[in-house]
N, C-alpha and C positions, 0 to 999 in steps of 0.2 A: 721229309719234314711235312707236318700237317699244315692246315690253314692257320691263319693268325688267331681266330677264335679258339681253335683246338689247342694251340700252343698256350694261350692264356688259361684255358680250362685245365691243362696239365699242371701249370703252376699252382692253380687254386687247389687242385686235388692233393698236391704234394705239401700243401700248407705254406706255400711261398707267395710273397707279394708279386703281383704281375708287374714286370719291369716297365719302366716308362717308355722304352722304345716300342714295346709290344702295344701299349695303349695308344701311342702316337699312330701306329699302323692301323689299329682298329678304328680310330677316329677318321683317318683318311679313307679307309675302305668303306666306311659307313656313309660316305658321300654318294655312293652308288646303291641302287636298290638291292643288288646281289650282296653287297657288303653288309647292309643293314640286316638282310634276311639271314645271312650266315652268323652275324653277331648274336642275334636273338636265338636262332635255332641251335647253334653249337656252343654257346656260352651262357647267355642270360637265362634262357629257359631251363637248361640243365642245372644251373646253380639254384634256381627256384624250385624245380620239380624234385630235387633230392630231399627236401625237407630235413636237411641236416643243419644244426646250428652253426657249425664251423664254416659251412659253405654259404650260409646266409650272411655271415660276417664277411666272407670273401667277396660276396656280391656287393655289399655296402661299400667296401673300400674300392673295389674295382670300378663300380658304376659312378661313385662320387668323383673319382679322378677322371673318368671318361666325360662326365658332365662338364667339368672344368674346361676340357678341351673343346667341347661342342659349343658351350656358352661361356665365354671367358669371364662374364660378370659373376658367375658362380664360382665359389672357392670350395674345394673339396673338404678342407679341414672344418670350415664353418658349417657345411652341410652335415658332416658327420657329428660335429658337436651338438647341433640342434637335434639330430636324430636320437642321439644318446639321452637327451633330456626329455624326450616325449613321454608323457604319462597320462594322467587323467585331467580333463579340463577343469579349471577352477572358476572360470568366468561364466556367469549366467547369460545366455545368448538371446538375441532377438531372432536369429535365424540359425538353423543347423543345416550344413551342407554335407550330404552323404555322398562319397565318391563311388562311382561305378568301378567295377573291376574289369570293365570292357567286354568280357565274354558273358553271354546270357546265363550259362549255367552257374558261373561263379556269382553273378548278381543275385540269382535266386537262392543259392545255398548259403552264401556268406554275407552279401550286402543287405538282403531283405531283413535279417534280424537287427542290423544296425539302424535301418529305417524305423522298425518297430520300437527299438530302444530310444531313439531320438524323440519320437512322439510321446512315449511314456514318461521319460525323464524330464523333458522340456515341453509340457503341454501347451504353453502359451507362445512358443516359438514357431516361426515359419519353418517347415521342413522341406528341403529341396534335394532332389536327386540330380547329381551332376554327371551327365553322360550322354551317349548317343540316343536318338529318339527311339530306335528299335528296342533298346533295353528299357528305357523309361516307360514304354507302353505297358510293361508288365506290372507297374506299380502306380499308375497315374490316379487311381482312386484313393491312394493313401499319401501322396506327396506331390509337391510342385516340381517344376522342371527347370534346371539350369542347363540349357542346351549347349552342346559342343560336338565337334566331329574329331574323334581320335581314330586315325586309320591304322589298323594292324599291319598294313603293308606299306605305310609311309616311311620315309627316310628317318633316321634317328634324329637329325636336327629338326625335322618337322614335328615329330612327336614331342620333343622337348619344347619347341615353340608353343604348342598347344598347352602344355603344362605351365609354362611361364605366363601365358596370357590368362590362364585360369587363376594362377597365383595372385595376379593383380586384383581379381574379383573377390578372393577369399581372405587375404591378409588385411582384414578391416575390423575395427572394434565392433563388438556385438555379433560377430560371426564365429561359430564354433564349427570345426571340420571333423567329421567322422571318416576315418580312413581305414578300410578293412584290407590293407596291403594292396592298394590300387596301382595299376600301371599308369594311371593319370599322374600320380605323384612320383612315378618310378619307385614304387614300394617305399614311400615315405620320405624320400630324399629331397624332393623339390620343396622350396620354402613356401608352403601354403598357409603359413601362420605360425605364431610362437607356441611353445609347448602348453602354455596355460589356456590356449584356445584350440587344442588339438587332441583327439583321441586316436591312437594308432594301434592296430591289431597286428602283431608280428606273426603272421600265420605260418611262416616257414620255420620258426624256431620255438613257437609256443608249445609247451608240454611235449617235448620231443620223445619222451618215453611212452607216450600214449599211442594206442592204435585206433583212436576214435576218428570218425570222419571230420573233415574240416568244418562242416556245418555245426556239428555238436561242439567243437572247440570254440567256434565263434560265439555260440550261446553261453558257453562256460566263461569265456573271457568277459562278456557283457555282464554276466551275473557277478563276477569277481570285481569288476571295476565300477559298475553302475548300480549294483544290487537290483538288477532288472531281469525278469524272466521273459525270454523271447523265443521265437521259432521261425523258420523260413515260411514265407507266404508269397502268393501272387495276388494282385488286385488290379487286373486290367479293366479298362473301360472299353469293352470290345464293340466295334462297329461292323466288323466283317461277319459273314455267315459261314459256319462250318457244319457239315452234317454230323449228327451224333452217331457214333458207332460203338460196337462192343470193344474193339481194340484200336489203339492209336500206335503208330509206328513211325520212328524217325531213323533213317539210315545215314544221316549226316555224320561226318567224321572230322569236321573242322579243317578240311584240306590236308589231313594227315592219313594217307592211305594205309599206314600200318595198323590203324584201328579197325580195319575191315577184316571180316573172315573171307577166305578165298572160296573159289568154287561156286556152286549154285546154292549156297546157304540161303541167300536172301529170297530167291525164287521159291525154294522149298518151304521157307518160313511162311511167306505170304499165302501161297497156294494151300498149304496145309491148314492154315486158319480158316481160309475160305471154304475148303472142303468139309470142315467141321460145322459149317453153317454160321460162322461168325461174320459180322460186317467189320470191315477194316478201313481205317483212314490212314493214308500214307502222306507224309509231308514231302513235298517236292524240293524243299530247300530254296536257295536263292539263285539257282542257275548253275551252269557249268556241269561238271562231272556228276554231281549228286542228282541233279534234275534229269540228266540223261539216263541214269540207272533206274530212277523211279518211273520214267516214261516207258522204258523197256519192260518193266514189270507190269505196268498198266496194260500194255499190249499183250503180254504173254499169259497173265493170270485171268482166271474166270471165276466170277462170283460177285458178291456185294462189296466191291472194291471202290473206294473213293479216294481222291487226292486233293491236297490243298497246296496252293502256292501263293504266298503273300506274307504279310506281317506275321511274326512269330506269336504275338499275343493271342490272336484268335485260335491258333493251334494249341496254345497252352490251355485255353478254355476247353477245347475239345478233349485234351488229356484229362482235365478235371472231370469231364462228363463221362469218360469211358470207364470200362470195367478193368482193363489191363493196358499197360503201356509196355512196349518193347523197343529197345534201341541200343546202339553202341554208346560208349561213354561220351555223353554230350548233354546239352541243356535239358532235354526232355526228361531225363532221369531225375533231375533235381525238382522239376515241376511236379512230376508224379509223386515224389516223396513229400513235397510240401503240401500236396492236396490229399495225401493218404490213399493214393491209387496204387493197386498192386502192379508190380512191374518186374520185368526181366531185363537186366543190363548186361551187355556183353563187353568185357574188357579185353582188348587185344592190343599188342604193341606198347604196353605201358613200360616206362623206363625202369621202374623198380617196384618192389613190393610196397614201400611206403606210399608211393603215388596212388596205388589202388586203395590202400587203407584210407588215405586222406580224401580222395575224390569219389569214393563209393557213396551212393545216396544215403542220406540219413532218413531212413524210412520210419513211418509211424506204425507201431504194432507189428514190426517185423515183416512188412509186406514186400520187401525187395528180395529178389533172387539174383545173385551175381554169377555170371558164367565167365571164367577166365580162359583166355586163349593166347597162344603165342609163347615165346620164351623171353627170359630177362637176361 
């Protein structure tokens, strides 16, 4: 018999409701770091990454009932009833809070169009980005900041506590919330305000027949709901210095080694570009395994090779200034697409074909080349 999250996943795939006993076990196991990691890695993320409407519904039912166990003041039926009522805001706001999707790439591809729409539709309102500082730095020229710390490695109850604290700041008259299917709201389930003050983008179930990228779907949704034309953007107020180069490269994989190509691909890629006379800027990432890989390349490669380690926003500016961006499926590809920079994106270890369709960069004038690797 598999792990508890895998047993819950099997119920969802069969179209069955996850039994209460399994949910009780999930909640108990999530009190430990390994349990929370397994919950998201083996159940929550697969339900989301499938982009299937029936599994999106299974997520809502499962997570609403799980929230009731983690925070007893929340009632699953009330959460689901509110979620079903979400539509287009009817109240004219004094401020619009746009929720981060926590990951940098999703914030560029999906959330930035919501920031642009908020400013266009409500020109007299204060526009705030709710999220971690690292993400906010990508947009600080276009929005204010509602700071918080949402840890992607935190326990389930800690993540929910961050959401409930944020709910107290958002459920106020005069505040409208734009939610692009954010993990802060646990994909729209936490009570961040009533339906008349809430715009929710059901990214996992919206236009399921379409093969368009999620960035294009977000813009289509905003056009449909708000009659507003938008596109992804970055607007950092950069204070760091990054050397301008012909090519920018990020070898980050978001702690998912399945996204990497094996062998000496990375060394041959970097040295090949240098041998052709190109200057290259490599992002070192935030430490750990990725930084070690880049430092090894720094030692072994010869040519005009530069590295950057620090805030992502200056590196995003470097991508904008470069002629070509290369990387695995990560934030950099969405920055390059938003800035109209030619790019090559390597997709490896994707869970399914729809995941690649949704998360491929929405490039301007067909400037992106995708390289698929691995099996599904």
